[in-house]
N, CA, C and O atoms as a MOPAC input file, in Angstrom:
PM7 MOZYME 1SCF
protein

 N    -23.77200 1    33.68800 1    16.88000 1
 C    -23.27300 1    33.03800 1    15.80800 1
 C    -22.34000 1    31.48800 1    16.28500 1
 O    -21.46300 1    31.62500 1    17.13700 1
 N    -22.53700 1    30.40100 1    15.82800 1
 C    -22.01300 1    29.36700 1    16.31200 1
 C    -21.53900 1    28.63400 1    14.90400 1
 O    -22.49400 1    28.38200 1    14.16900 1
 N    -20.27500 1    28.25500 1    14.40300 1
 C    -20.12100 1    27.60400 1    13.35100 1
 C    -19.80700 1    25.94900 1    13.53600 1
 O    -19.23000 1    25.52800 1    14.53900 1
 N    -20.18300 1    25.21700 1    12.62700 1
 C    -19.88100 1    23.91400 1    12.56700 1
 C    -19.45700 1    23.40500 1    11.16500 1
 O    -19.79600 1    23.98400 1    10.13300 1
 N    -18.81600 1    22.46600 1    11.18800 1
 C    -18.46800 1    21.79300 1     9.90400 1
 C    -19.12300 1    20.56600 1     9.57200 1
 O    -19.12100 1    19.67500 1    10.42200 1
 N    -19.72600 1    20.36500 1     8.38900 1
 C    -20.33000 1    19.22400 1     8.18700 1
 C    -19.70500 1    18.52900 1     7.14700 1
 O    -19.53300 1    19.16000 1     6.10400 1
 N    -19.19800 1    16.96900 1     7.22100 1
 C    -18.60900 1    16.20500 1     6.29000 1
 C    -19.38300 1    15.30500 1     5.64900 1
 O    -20.11900 1    14.58700 1     6.32600 1
 N    -19.35600 1    15.19300 1     4.31900 1
 C    -20.40100 1    14.22400 1     3.29100 1
 C    -18.97900 1    13.62000 1     2.73100 1
 O    -17.83800 1    14.07400 1     2.81300 1
 N    -19.45700 1    12.50100 1     2.17100 1
 C    -18.38300 1    11.41000 1     1.17400 1
 C    -18.85000 1    11.48000 1    -0.02100 1
 O    -19.96500 1    10.99800 1    -0.21700 1
 N    -18.21400 1    12.01700 1    -0.98600 1
 C    -18.15300 1    12.02400 1    -2.48100 1
 C    -17.38900 1    10.93100 1    -2.92000 1
 O    -16.21800 1    10.84800 1    -2.54900 1
 N    -17.96200 1     9.93700 1    -3.77900 1
 C    -17.24100 1     9.09100 1    -4.54900 1
 C    -16.69900 1     9.65700 1    -5.77800 1
 O    -17.34700 1    10.36500 1    -6.54800 1
 N    -15.48700 1     9.31700 1    -5.92500 1
 C    -14.96900 1     9.68200 1    -7.20700 1
 C    -15.24900 1     8.76300 1    -8.53300 1
 O    -15.45700 1     9.19600 1    -9.66600 1
 N    -15.20700 1     7.42000 1    -8.13200 1
 C    -15.76700 1     6.58100 1    -8.92200 1
 C    -17.35400 1     6.66700 1    -9.30300 1
 O    -18.23300 1     6.74400 1    -8.44500 1
 N    -17.59600 1     6.64400 1   -10.70100 1
 C    -18.91700 1     6.67800 1   -10.91200 1
 C    -19.73200 1     5.36800 1   -10.77400 1
 O    -20.91500 1     5.34600 1   -10.43300 1
 N    -19.03200 1     4.34800 1   -11.05400 1
 C    -19.90500 1     3.00900 1   -10.59600 1
 C    -18.87600 1     1.82900 1   -10.28600 1
 O    -17.71200 1     1.94600 1   -10.67000 1
 N    -19.13300 1     1.13700 1    -9.86400 1
 C    -18.15800 1    -0.17900 1    -9.45700 1
 C    -19.04800 1    -1.38200 1    -9.55800 1
 O    -20.27800 1    -1.34600 1    -9.55000 1
 N    -18.37700 1    -2.33600 1    -9.64400 1
 C    -18.73800 1    -3.73100 1    -9.69200 1
 C    -18.99700 1    -4.10900 1    -8.18500 1
 O    -18.11000 1    -4.04100 1    -7.33500 1
 N    -20.38100 1    -4.54200 1    -7.90600 1
 C    -20.58400 1    -5.18400 1    -6.70700 1
 C    -21.10400 1    -6.61900 1    -6.91900 1
 O    -21.56000 1    -6.99200 1    -8.00000 1
 N    -21.01100 1    -7.40300 1    -5.82600 1
 C    -21.49800 1    -8.94900 1    -6.01700 1
 C    -22.58800 1    -9.17900 1    -5.29900 1
 O    -22.42500 1    -9.02800 1    -4.08800 1
 N    -23.80100 1    -9.54200 1    -5.69900 1
 C    -24.99000 1    -9.92000 1    -5.06700 1
 C    -24.76000 1   -11.24000 1    -4.29100 1
 O    -23.77300 1   -11.95300 1    -4.47000 1
 N    -25.73400 1   -11.49800 1    -3.43300 1
 C    -25.72400 1   -12.75100 1    -2.63700 1
 C    -25.37900 1   -14.20900 1    -3.22000 1
 O    -24.86900 1   -15.13900 1    -2.59500 1
 N    -25.76700 1   -14.18700 1    -4.53500 1
 C    -25.33600 1   -15.44700 1    -5.51500 1
 C    -24.09200 1   -15.43000 1    -5.99000 1
 O    -23.65700 1   -16.43600 1    -6.54900 1
 N    -23.24200 1   -14.18500 1    -5.83500 1
 C    -21.95400 1   -14.25600 1    -6.36400 1
 C    -21.97500 1   -13.81600 1    -7.57400 1
 O    -20.88200 1   -13.80900 1    -8.14200 1
 N    -23.06700 1   -13.36500 1    -8.27700 1
 C    -23.33800 1   -12.65500 1    -9.43100 1
 C    -22.68900 1   -11.28300 1    -9.55100 1
 O    -22.77800 1   -10.69100 1    -8.47600 1
 N    -22.11400 1   -10.62800 1   -10.42100 1
 C    -21.69200 1    -9.25100 1   -10.31300 1
 C    -22.73900 1    -8.58500 1   -11.10900 1
 O    -23.32800 1    -9.10700 1   -12.05500 1
 N    -22.94900 1    -7.24600 1   -10.60200 1
 C    -23.75200 1    -6.37100 1   -10.97800 1
 C    -23.12400 1    -5.02600 1   -11.16400 1
 O    -22.18900 1    -4.64400 1   -10.46000 1
 N    -23.61600 1    -4.36700 1   -12.05400 1
 C    -23.02800 1    -2.80000 1   -12.21200 1
 C    -24.20200 1    -2.24300 1   -11.19700 1
 O    -25.35400 1    -2.66800 1   -11.28700 1
 N    -23.79800 1    -1.21900 1   -10.18600 1
 C    -24.49600 1    -0.43600 1    -9.17700 1
 C    -23.83200 1     0.90100 1    -9.00300 1
 O    -22.61300 1     1.06800 1    -8.99000 1
 N    -24.80900 1     1.90600 1    -8.86000 1
 C    -24.21900 1     3.17700 1    -8.51600 1
 C    -23.66100 1     3.05500 1    -7.03800 1
 O    -24.35500 1     2.55400 1    -6.15400 1
 N    -22.45600 1     3.50500 1    -6.81600 1
 C    -21.89300 1     3.58600 1    -5.57100 1
 C    -22.56200 1     4.67200 1    -4.80300 1
 O    -22.50500 1     5.84800 1    -5.16300 1
 N    -23.19000 1     4.27300 1    -3.75200 1
 C    -23.95700 1     5.21700 1    -2.67000 1
 C    -23.04500 1     5.66200 1    -1.56500 1
 O    -23.07900 1     5.09400 1    -0.47300 1
 N    -21.99600 1     6.94600 1    -1.88500 1
 C    -21.21500 1     6.98900 1    -0.78000 1
 C    -21.73400 1     7.49300 1     0.45000 1
 O    -21.12100 1     7.25000 1     1.49000 1
 N    -22.87200 1     8.21900 1     0.46600 1
 C    -23.76900 1     8.57300 1     1.61100 1
 C    -23.77100 1     7.41100 1     2.54800 1
 O    -23.52700 1     7.74300 1     3.70800 1
 N    -23.98900 1     6.08600 1     2.35000 1
 C    -24.07700 1     5.06500 1     2.98200 1
 C    -22.95500 1     4.29700 1     3.66200 1
 O    -23.01700 1     3.50800 1     4.60500 1
 N    -21.70000 1     4.80700 1     2.80500 1
 C    -20.55000 1     4.39200 1     3.41100 1
 C    -19.81000 1     5.02800 1     4.35900 1
 O    -18.77500 1     4.56200 1     4.83500 1
 N    -20.36700 1     6.22500 1     4.69800 1
 C    -19.91000 1     6.98900 1     5.81800 1
 C    -20.05600 1     6.69100 1     7.10300 1
 O    -21.23000 1     6.62700 1     7.46600 1
 N    -19.02800 1     6.43100 1     8.13000 1
 C    -19.60300 1     5.86600 1     9.62500 1
 C    -18.83800 1     7.15100 1    10.63900 1
 O    -17.85100 1     7.83000 1    10.35600 1
 N    -19.61000 1     7.18400 1    11.77600 1
 C    -19.17400 1     8.31400 1    12.44200 1
 C    -19.68200 1     9.33100 1    12.65200 1
 O    -20.76300 1     9.40100 1    12.06600 1
 N    -19.36700 1    10.46400 1    13.39000 1
 C    -19.82400 1    11.68100 1    13.46700 1
 C    -19.40700 1    12.50900 1    12.54200 1
 O    -18.22100 1    12.84000 1    12.51100 1
 N    -20.33100 1    12.98900 1    11.62100 1
 C    -19.65000 1    13.96600 1    10.58400 1
 C    -19.96000 1    15.32500 1    10.74000 1
 O    -20.03800 1    15.98400 1     9.70300 1
 N    -20.19900 1    16.01600 1    12.06500 1
 C    -20.32900 1    17.04600 1    12.50600 1
 C    -19.54000 1    17.65000 1    13.34900 1
 O    -19.60300 1    17.15100 1    14.47300 1
 N    -18.71000 1    18.66200 1    13.23400 1
 C    -17.95100 1    19.10200 1    14.15100 1
 C    -18.00000 1    20.54100 1    14.50700 1
 O    -18.00800 1    21.35000 1    13.57900 1
 N    -18.03900 1    21.01000 1    15.86900 1
 C    -17.96600 1    22.27700 1    16.01800 1
 C    -16.66900 1    22.98900 1    15.97700 1
 O    -15.70200 1    22.27000 1    15.73000 1
 N    -16.47700 1    24.05000 1    16.13600 1
 C    -15.16100 1    25.03800 1    15.81400 1
 C    -14.21500 1    24.94000 1    17.36200 1
 O    -14.61600 1    25.25100 1    18.48300 1
 N    -13.12100 1    24.50700 1    17.04600 1
 C    -12.12900 1    24.43400 1    18.25300 1
 C    -11.18800 1    25.29200 1    18.07400 1
 O    -10.54700 1    25.31500 1    17.02400 1
 N    -10.96200 1    26.14100 1    19.09600 1
 C     -9.73300 1    27.31900 1    19.05400 1
 C     -8.41700 1    26.55800 1    19.41800 1
 O     -8.26700 1    26.17200 1    20.57700 1
 N     -7.65100 1    26.37400 1    18.66300 1
 C     -6.46100 1    25.58000 1    19.09500 1
 C     -5.24300 1    26.19500 1    18.33900 1
 O     -5.47400 1    26.93400 1    17.38200 1
 N     -4.10600 1    25.96200 1    18.67300 1
 C     -2.84100 1    26.45100 1    18.29300 1
 C     -2.03500 1    25.47400 1    17.24200 1
 O     -1.79200 1    24.28200 1    17.43100 1
 N     -1.65900 1    26.29700 1    16.03100 1
 C     -0.98900 1    25.32700 1    15.37100 1
 C      0.56200 1    24.67000 1    15.64500 1
 O      0.91300 1    24.92900 1    16.79600 1
 N      1.33200 1    24.07700 1    15.07200 1
 C      2.80900 1    23.78000 1    15.48300 1
 C      3.70700 1    24.87600 1    15.88100 1
 O      4.55500 1    24.71000 1    16.75700 1
 N      3.53400 1    26.05600 1    15.22600 1
 C      4.11800 1    27.21100 1    15.52400 1
 C      3.51800 1    28.05500 1    16.54400 1
 O      3.94500 1    29.20000 1    16.69600 1
 N      2.54500 1    27.58900 1    17.27600 1
 C      1.87800 1    28.43500 1    17.99000 1
 C      0.78800 1    29.37900 1    17.79000 1
 O      0.10700 1    29.91500 1    18.66500 1
 N      0.71300 1    29.50800 1    16.58700 1
 C     -0.36700 1    30.39500 1    16.07300 1
 C     -1.74700 1    29.99400 1    16.10900 1
 O     -2.17500 1    29.00100 1    15.52100 1
 N     -2.56600 1    30.92300 1    16.93500 1
 C     -3.93100 1    30.37100 1    17.12800 1
 C     -5.06400 1    30.42200 1    15.89400 1
 O     -5.09400 1    31.37700 1    15.11700 1
 N     -5.72200 1    29.62300 1    15.82300 1
 C     -6.72000 1    29.33200 1    14.73400 1
 C     -7.96400 1    28.44600 1    15.00800 1
 O     -8.05800 1    27.67700 1    15.96400 1
 N     -8.91400 1    28.64700 1    14.04900 1
 C    -10.29800 1    27.71800 1    14.50700 1
 C    -10.27800 1    26.28600 1    13.43600 1
 O    -10.26300 1    26.31000 1    12.20600 1
 N    -10.28200 1    25.30800 1    14.15800 1
 C    -10.13500 1    24.15900 1    13.63600 1
 C    -11.51900 1    23.03900 1    13.87800 1
 O    -12.23600 1    23.03100 1    14.87800 1
 N    -11.62400 1    22.31100 1    12.91600 1
 C    -12.77800 1    21.21500 1    12.86400 1
 C    -11.99100 1    19.80700 1    13.01400 1
 O    -10.98800 1    19.64000 1    12.32000 1
 N    -12.33900 1    18.98300 1    13.73300 1
 C    -11.72600 1    17.44700 1    13.72900 1
 C    -12.75700 1    16.49300 1    13.75800 1
 O    -13.79800 1    16.67500 1    14.39000 1
 N    -12.50300 1    15.43900 1    13.07300 1
 C    -13.75200 1    14.48600 1    13.34100 1
 C    -12.76400 1    12.80100 1    13.43400 1
 O    -12.39000 1    12.07000 1    12.51600 1
 N    -12.60100 1    12.67000 1    14.91900 1
 C    -11.98800 1    11.73400 1    14.97700 1
 C    -12.29800 1    10.30400 1    14.80400 1
 O    -11.40200 1     9.46800 1    14.69000 1
 N    -13.65600 1     9.98300 1    14.78100 1
 C    -14.20900 1     8.81100 1    14.50000 1
 C    -14.81800 1     8.59700 1    13.17600 1
 O    -15.73000 1     7.77100 1    13.13200 1
 N    -14.49500 1     9.15800 1    12.16100 1
 C    -14.98200 1     8.89000 1    10.80700 1
 C    -14.39200 1     7.70400 1    10.18500 1
 O    -13.18900 1     7.47200 1    10.30400 1
 N    -15.06200 1     7.05800 1     9.62800 1
 C    -14.81700 1     5.77000 1     9.05900 1
 C    -15.56300 1     5.68600 1     7.40300 1
 O    -16.58700 1     6.31000 1     7.12800 1
 N    -14.91200 1     4.90100 1     6.52900 1
 C    -15.73400 1     4.45200 1     5.14300 1
 C    -15.53900 1     3.09000 1     5.29700 1
 O    -14.54200 1     2.44500 1     5.62200 1
 N    -16.83800 1     2.71900 1     4.96300 1
 C    -17.14600 1     1.19300 1     5.01800 1
 C    -16.66100 1     0.27600 1     3.98500 1
 O    -16.15800 1    -0.82600 1     4.20200 1
 N    -16.90500 1     0.96100 1     2.55100 1
 C    -16.37800 1     0.21200 1     1.46500 1
 C    -15.17800 1     0.73500 1     0.64000 1
 O    -15.06800 1     1.93300 1     0.37800 1
 N    -14.18500 1    -0.29400 1     0.19400 1
 C    -13.13300 1     0.08000 1    -0.46600 1
 C    -13.31700 1     1.12100 1    -1.69600 1
 O    -14.49100 1     1.11700 1    -2.06700 1
 N    -12.49800 1     2.01300 1    -2.43800 1
 C    -13.06800 1     2.57000 1    -3.30300 1
 C    -12.25700 1     3.98800 1    -3.20800 1
 O    -11.68700 1     4.20500 1    -2.13900 1
 N    -12.16400 1     4.96200 1    -4.23500 1
 C    -11.82000 1     6.32800 1    -4.18100 1
 C    -12.85100 1     7.30600 1    -3.90600 1
 O    -13.93900 1     7.38000 1    -4.47700 1
 N    -12.31900 1     8.20600 1    -2.78500 1
 C    -13.48400 1     9.18100 1    -2.34000 1
 C    -12.90700 1    10.46800 1    -1.93800 1
 O    -11.69300 1    10.62500 1    -1.80700 1
 N    -13.71400 1    11.32400 1    -1.75600 1
 C    -13.22300 1    12.66300 1    -1.18000 1
 C    -14.21700 1    12.98500 1    -0.05700 1
 O    -15.26000 1    12.37400 1     0.17100 1
 N    -13.73100 1    14.04200 1     0.60700 1
 C    -14.74600 1    14.52000 1     1.83600 1
 C    -14.85100 1    15.69300 1     1.36300 1
 O    -13.93000 1    16.39600 1     0.94800 1
 N    -16.32900 1    16.02600 1     1.42200 1
 C    -16.88300 1    17.56100 1     1.12400 1
 C    -17.03100 1    18.06100 1     2.49800 1
 O    -17.69900 1    17.42100 1     3.31000 1
 N    -16.45400 1    19.15800 1     2.80900 1
 C    -16.62100 1    19.96400 1     4.14800 1
 C    -17.29800 1    21.11800 1     3.80400 1
 O    -17.06600 1    21.81700 1     2.81800 1
 N    -18.15300 1    21.29600 1     4.66100 1
 C    -18.92500 1    22.60200 1     4.25800 1
 C    -19.26400 1    23.40600 1     5.71900 1
 O    -19.73100 1    22.84100 1     6.70800 1
 N    -18.94600 1    24.76800 1     5.63900 1
 C    -18.99800 1    25.64100 1     6.88700 1
 C    -20.21600 1    26.12700 1     7.08700 1
 O    -20.62800 1    26.98300 1     6.30300 1
 N    -20.97900 1    25.71600 1     8.09400 1
 C    -22.38700 1    26.31700 1     8.28100 1
 C    -22.46700 1    27.21500 1     9.63100 1
 O    -21.93300 1    26.91200 1    10.69800 1
 N    -23.18700 1    28.30400 1     9.39400 1
 C    -23.45300 1    28.82800 1    10.54600 1
 C    -24.85300 1    28.45800 1    11.09300 1
 O    -25.84800 1    28.43400 1    10.36900 1
 N    -24.87000 1    28.16100 1    12.45900 1
 C    -26.04500 1    27.96500 1    13.17900 1
 C    -26.63200 1    29.11300 1    13.88700 1
 O    -25.84700 1    29.74800 1    14.59000 1
 N    -27.66500 1    29.44600 1    13.85000 1
 C    -28.09300 1    30.71600 1    14.68600 1
 C    -29.10900 1    30.13600 1    15.32000 1
 O    -29.82400 1    29.23300 1    14.88600 1
 N    -29.17800 1    30.81100 1    16.63300 1
 C    -30.23500 1    30.17400 1    17.59600 1
 C    -31.77100 1    30.72900 1    17.30400 1
 O    -32.73800 1    30.29900 1    17.93400 1
 N    -31.86900 1    31.72400 1    16.28400 1
 C    -33.12800 1    31.90800 1    15.83600 1
 C    -33.80500 1    30.82900 1    14.89800 1
 O    -33.42000 1    29.66000 1    14.86500 1
 N    -34.79900 1    31.29900 1    14.17600 1
 C    -35.43100 1    30.11600 1    13.26700 1
 C    -35.33800 1    30.22000 1    12.00100 1
 O    -36.07000 1    29.60600 1    11.22500 1
 N    -34.31400 1    31.11100 1    11.61500 1
 C    -34.11800 1    31.43400 1    10.20700 1
 C    -33.26200 1    30.13200 1     9.36200 1
 O    -32.91700 1    29.09000 1     9.92100 1
 N    -33.10300 1    30.33800 1     8.43000 1
 C    -32.03300 1    29.25400 1     7.74800 1
 C    -30.76000 1    29.43700 1     8.00500 1
 O    -30.32700 1    30.55600 1     8.27900 1
 N    -29.81800 1    28.11500 1     7.93600 1
 C    -28.90000 1    27.88300 1     8.17900 1
 C    -27.92000 1    27.88700 1     6.86500 1
 O    -27.68500 1    26.90800 1     6.15600 1
 N    -27.38600 1    29.25900 1     6.69700 1
 C    -26.57100 1    29.25200 1     5.53200 1
 C    -24.98000 1    28.46600 1     5.32300 1
 O    -24.06000 1    28.40400 1     6.13800 1
 N    -25.04500 1    28.00200 1     4.15200 1
 C    -23.62000 1    27.34600 1     3.97100 1
 C    -22.69100 1    28.46800 1     3.43100 1
 O    -22.82700 1    29.05000 1     2.35400 1
 N    -21.59300 1    28.69900 1     4.48800 1
 C    -20.90400 1    29.84700 1     4.04800 1
 C    -19.60300 1    29.35200 1     2.76800 1
 O    -19.00100 1    30.16000 1     2.06100 1
 N    -19.42900 1    27.94900 1     2.74700 1
 C    -18.29500 1    27.73700 1     1.74700 1
 C    -18.34500 1    26.20800 1     1.91900 1
 O    -18.66400 1    25.69800 1     2.99300 1
 N    -18.02800 1    25.51300 1     0.85700 1
 C    -17.47100 1    24.04900 1     0.76300 1
 C    -16.27500 1    23.75100 1     0.13500 1
 O    -15.92000 1    24.43900 1    -0.82200 1
 N    -15.62300 1    22.86000 1     0.51600 1
 C    -14.42400 1    22.28700 1    -0.06600 1
 C    -14.40800 1    21.18700 1    -0.26300 1
 O    -15.25800 1    20.52700 1     0.33400 1
 N    -13.38700 1    20.41700 1    -1.24100 1
 C    -13.24900 1    18.86200 1    -1.35800 1
 C    -11.95300 1    18.85200 1    -1.12600 1
 O    -11.13200 1    19.69700 1    -1.48300 1
 N    -11.72800 1    17.60800 1    -0.35100 1
 C    -10.29400 1    17.12800 1    -0.07500 1
 C     -9.76100 1    16.39900 1    -1.47300 1
 O    -10.54400 1    16.11100 1    -2.37800 1
 N     -8.35500 1    16.13800 1    -1.53700 1
 C     -8.10100 1    15.26600 1    -2.58700 1
 C     -8.37300 1    14.05900 1    -2.50500 1
 O     -8.63600 1    13.56400 1    -1.40900 1
 N     -8.36800 1    13.33700 1    -3.63300 1
 C     -9.14400 1    11.99300 1    -3.44900 1
 C     -8.35700 1    11.00400 1    -2.33400 1
 O     -7.16600 1    11.09800 1    -2.03600 1
 N     -9.15200 1    10.20400 1    -1.88900 1
 C     -8.62400 1     9.17500 1    -0.87200 1
 C     -8.77300 1     7.73900 1    -1.11100 1
 O     -9.93800 1     7.36600 1    -1.24100 1
 N     -7.82200 1     6.81200 1    -1.20200 1
 C     -7.96000 1     5.46400 1    -1.86400 1
 C     -8.32900 1     4.82600 1    -0.36400 1
 O     -7.74700 1     5.16800 1     0.66600 1
 N     -9.24300 1     3.98200 1    -0.41700 1
 C     -9.69200 1     3.32800 1     0.72900 1
 C     -9.58200 1     1.78600 1     0.45900 1
 O    -10.01000 1     1.35300 1    -0.61100 1
 N     -9.10900 1     1.06500 1     1.24900 1
 C     -8.65500 1    -0.40800 1     0.72100 1
 C     -9.23000 1    -1.43100 1     1.74300 1
 O     -9.35700 1    -1.12300 1     2.92800 1
 N     -9.58400 1    -2.68700 1     1.24700 1
 C    -10.00600 1    -3.65300 1     2.16000 1
 C     -9.41300 1    -3.99000 1     3.11400 1
 O     -8.19100 1    -3.87300 1     3.02200 1
 N     -9.93900 1    -4.51100 1     4.35300 1
 C     -9.27100 1    -4.97100 1     5.49800 1
 C     -7.92400 1    -5.70400 1     5.11800 1
 O     -6.80100 1    -5.43100 1     5.54200 1
 N     -8.30300 1    -6.74600 1     4.17700 1
 C     -7.07000 1    -7.53200 1     4.10600 1
 C     -5.69500 1    -6.94200 1     3.44400 1
 O     -4.56300 1    -7.41400 1     3.55500 1
 N     -6.10000 1    -5.80300 1     2.74200 1
 C     -5.03400 1    -5.01300 1     2.30100 1
 C     -4.40900 1    -3.60700 1     2.95400 1
 O     -3.53900 1    -2.86400 1     2.50000 1
 N     -5.05800 1    -3.53800 1     3.99700 1
 C     -4.69000 1    -2.49200 1     5.34200 1
 C     -3.39400 1    -2.88500 1     5.62900 1
 O     -3.11100 1    -4.04400 1     5.93200 1
 N     -2.44500 1    -1.81700 1     5.53600 1
 C     -0.91600 1    -1.99100 1     6.08500 1
 C     -0.68800 1    -1.34100 1     7.33600 1
 O      0.45100 1    -1.40500 1     7.79900 1
 N     -1.77600 1    -0.58700 1     8.10600 1
 C     -1.61500 1    -0.33400 1     9.36200 1
 C     -1.78200 1     1.14200 1     9.40400 1
 O     -1.66400 1     1.69600 1     8.31100 1
 N     -1.99200 1     1.78100 1    10.27100 1
 C     -2.12300 1     3.30400 1    10.65700 1
 C     -0.96300 1     4.00200 1    10.27600 1
 O      0.14000 1     3.60700 1    10.65500 1
 N     -1.11400 1     5.15400 1     9.45600 1
 C     -0.07000 1     6.05200 1     9.29300 1
 C      0.44100 1     6.85400 1    10.48100 1
 O     -0.45100 1     7.26200 1    11.22400 1
 N      1.62100 1     7.14800 1    10.79800 1
 C      1.73100 1     8.09400 1    11.99800 1
 C      1.41400 1     9.43600 1    12.00700 1
 O      1.61900 1    10.21600 1    11.07700 1
 N      0.82600 1     9.73800 1    13.25100 1
 C      0.15700 1    10.87900 1    13.49300 1
 C      1.10900 1    12.16600 1    12.78600 1
 O      2.33000 1    12.05900 1    12.67300 1
 N      0.47300 1    13.17800 1    12.41100 1
 C      0.97900 1    14.58700 1    11.97200 1
 C      1.46100 1    15.30300 1    13.13200 1
 O      1.10500 1    15.01400 1    14.27500 1
 N      2.25900 1    16.22700 1    12.85300 1
 C      2.76200 1    17.21500 1    13.88000 1
 C      1.63200 1    18.17200 1    14.49700 1
 O      1.63500 1    18.70000 1    15.60900 1
 N      0.52800 1    18.26800 1    13.34400 1
 C     -0.49900 1    19.05700 1    13.58300 1
 C     -1.54300 1    18.46200 1    14.71700 1
 O     -2.08100 1    19.10900 1    15.61600 1
 N     -1.68000 1    17.07800 1    14.43500 1
 C     -2.41400 1    16.37800 1    15.28700 1
 C     -1.81300 1    16.14100 1    16.80900 1
 O     -2.57400 1    16.18600 1    17.77600 1
 N     -0.53600 1    15.91100 1    16.94700 1
 C      0.15400 1    15.93300 1    17.86200 1
 C     -0.18400 1    17.16700 1    18.80800 1
 O     -0.56600 1    17.10200 1    19.97700 1
 N      0.03300 1    18.26900 1    18.06800 1
 C     -0.26200 1    19.78500 1    18.89400 1
 C     -1.41900 1    19.74300 1    19.50200 1
 O     -1.56200 1    20.06900 1    20.68000 1
 N     -2.59900 1    19.22800 1    18.54600 1
 C     -3.89300 1    19.39500 1    19.03700 1
 C     -4.17100 1    18.56600 1    20.61300 1
 O     -4.77100 1    19.00300 1    21.59400 1
 N     -3.50900 1    17.25900 1    20.42500 1
 C     -3.84400 1    16.50300 1    21.36300 1
 C     -3.03200 1    17.10800 1    22.79900 1
 O     -3.53500 1    17.13600 1    23.92200 1
 N     -1.71200 1    17.55200 1    22.44100 1
 C     -1.16000 1    18.18700 1    23.75600 1
 C     -1.98400 1    19.36400 1    24.24300 1
 O     -1.77900 1    19.69600 1    25.41100 1
 N     -2.83200 1    20.01600 1    23.58800 1
 C     -3.62700 1    20.78700 1    23.87100 1
 C     -5.14900 1    20.51300 1    24.60300 1
 O     -5.92700 1    21.32100 1    25.11000 1
 N     -5.23100 1    19.21700 1    24.46300 1
 C     -6.50400 1    18.88000 1    25.24300 1
 C     -7.57600 1    18.42400 1    23.98300 1
 O     -8.76600 1    18.48200 1    24.29300 1
 N     -7.34600 1    18.09800 1    22.97400 1
 C     -8.03700 1    17.66900 1    21.79800 1
 C     -8.56800 1    16.35500 1    21.97200 1
 O     -7.73700 1    15.50000 1    22.27800 1
 N     -9.79400 1    15.98200 1    21.84500 1
 C    -10.24800 1    14.71200 1    22.27700 1
 C    -10.25400 1    13.78800 1    21.32100 1
 O    -11.38100 1    13.45900 1    20.94900 1
 N     -9.24700 1    13.20200 1    20.74500 1
 C     -9.25500 1    12.04400 1    19.79900 1
 C     -8.01000 1    11.24600 1    20.07600 1
 O     -7.04900 1    11.87400 1    20.51900 1
 N     -7.89000 1     9.95700 1    19.87900 1
 C     -6.72700 1     9.43500 1    20.36500 1
 C     -6.09600 1     9.07000 1    18.93500 1
 O     -6.65200 1     8.98800 1    17.84000 1
 N     -4.70600 1     8.87000 1    19.31400 1
 C     -3.57200 1     8.53900 1    18.11700 1
 C     -2.90400 1     7.46800 1    18.44700 1
 O     -2.46900 1     7.17900 1    19.56200 1
 N     -2.80100 1     6.70100 1    17.17600 1
 C     -2.34300 1     5.23500 1    17.29500 1
 C     -0.59900 1     5.50900 1    16.96300 1
 O      0.18500 1     4.56000 1    16.95800 1

């Protein structure tokens, strides 16, 4: 058995105003799946939390969202089996809403959490700013 987590993007907004090439506004459905950039699949990493407690964690160091808006990540835990059977989704959860802003409104990166710092100290392969 091999566990992976697959992340998908869910738009909280039902529709948003988008502009066509001529500057005319049109109502269009926001396609969240086209807005997710980066590797959306992570294998399980055995790491210790900030208190030294061992756990199984999934991290996605290069995910990005292309368009401003309000989104949630949907995380699905999937069991991969080397056999030819189906791959069951064990569970799915959604994050709290995230507000994504345009580059001109971006105020810079937030400081890393203590948990992220602990993971990097254990060799997790992502860069902190």
